[in-house]
N, C-alpha and C positions, 0 to 999 in steps of 0.2 A: 519419524517426524524430524523436521529440521529444527535447529535450536541455536543458541548463542555460540556453541562450540563450532558448528558448521560455518556460521558467519565469520567467526574469529579466524578460522583456518583459511577461508577464502581471502580475507583481508590481509592476513600475514603473507599468503602466497603472492598477492599483488603488491606487497610492501606498502600498504595503505595505512596511514595513521588513523587510529580509532581507539575507542574505549568501550569496554563492556562494563556497564554500570549495574551494580547490585541495587535493586530497588528496596526502599525501607519496608514496603509491604507488597504482597502479591496483587497483581491486577488481573481483571478478567477481560479487559478490552483496551485497545490502543487509545481510546478517548480518555482514559484515566491518567495517561502519562503527564500532562501538564500539572495536575493536582499533586501527584506523587513526587514529581521532580521539582515542584515549585517554580516552574517556568511558564512563560506565556505560551498559549496554544500555537502561535506562529512558529515556535522553535521545535514543536513536537509534531510528528507526522504519523498519519494513519493510512494504511493501504486497504482499500475497499475493493472487493472482487464482485464483478457484475457479469451476469449472463446476458448475451444479446444475440439477436438474429439480424441478418442483413436483408432478408426478404421476409415475406409472410410465411415461409416454410417453418417447420418445427425444428430444424437444425439450429442449435445454439452454440455460441462460442463464449470464451471467457476473456475478460480484460481486467487488469488491475489498475486502480486509479489512486494515486497518491495525493492526499489532501491534508490540510491542517487538521490536527486532532480536534474532534468535536464538530466537524463540519462534513458535508457531503455535497457533491456537485448537483446542480439542478438537473432534473431528468431531461429536459429539452437540450441543454448544452451538452450533456453527456451523449445523448442520442446523436446529435450532430457531429460531435468529435469522433464518434465511432463509425459514423456512416451507417447507423443501425436503423432497422425498422422498429424494433422494440428493445427495451432494456429493463432489467430488473435485478435486484440483489441476488447473487448466486446463493443457493441453499448451502448451509454450513457443511453438510456431508460432502457436497461436491467441491467446496473450497478446500476442505481438509485433504481430500483425495488428490486433487489436481496440483495443489501447491506444496503439500506435505508440511504445512503449518497448521496450527490450531486456527480455526476460522476467524476469530476475533483478534488474533495476534499475528497476522500476516506481515512479514517484513518485505520491503521492496527489493530485497536482494535474493538471489538463488531461486528466482521464479523460473518456470519453464521458458526456454529460449523462444519458443513459438508463441508465447502468450503476449498479447499486446499490453504494453505498460504505458500509461499516461500520467503526467504530473501537472497539477494546476499551475498555469503560467504565473499566477499571483505569487506562489511560493518561490519560483525562480527569480521573480522581480524583487521580492522583499528580502530574501536571505542572501547575504553576501557570499561570494565564492569561498572565502576562508572562514565563514561563520560555521558554527557547529549546530547540527540538527540532531534530534533524538527520535528514534523509532523503536518499535518493539522488535524482539528477536525470535518470536515464536514461543517464548517461555513467559510465565507470569511473574517471574522474579528478577528479570534482567531487561536492560534497554541498551541500545547501541548509540553511542555518541560518535559522529563522523562529520568531517567537513562536507558542506553541501555540494561542492563541486565534485568531490569523490563519489558521493552518493548518487548524484545525477549521472556521472559517467559510468559507474559500475552497474547501475540498475538498467541503463539503456532506455529510461523513460523518455517519452516524447512530450515536451511541454505543449500544452494546449490551453486555450482560453476557455475555462469552464464557467465563465460568467459569474453571476451571483451564486455563492455557495450557501447552502442551508445548514443551520445548526442541527445536530442530531442528538438524541438522548443516549444514555448508556444502555439502553436496553440491548502484421503477422499474427497469428491467432491460433489457439488450439481449440478443437471442437470440445464442447462441454459433453460430459458423460450423459447418458440418458437421464433426463429428468422431465418432470411435467412442464409443459410450456407456460 
């Protein structure tokens, strides 16, 4: 599984300023970051993984979507952004296998090169290039602090207008592994 050390090595290799932050308590989900770090949700990012199909066939693909912690894109805006016929959250076991991160702690870095990665345009508009954003590292006890411009560049995320995002509770493209449609 990927973790803070793998991310740290990547960022050192790229000579990117960053900070691995030890959290005061373990988290189970990226949406807990604002509370644990004492920051507004707009400074904390969550990466959600979705399975989608481009036609009515059963072949599914995966996409990572970076949003503010505690929110999710509307289904219709996500479907349009992906050019998809159908979209649904990817099952945890599929996310674990495809990303090599714990499903609820997926970082927007070190994802498969062929996975489509989107970022909500609202985040790009609100966070300044030199501002610091925080995201999970795949581990429950650490977070990554990184300048937003570096995160955007290294993740390769495509900014898209995801329209109105919905709050969630704490509860190129690679083919998804076989899963029920």
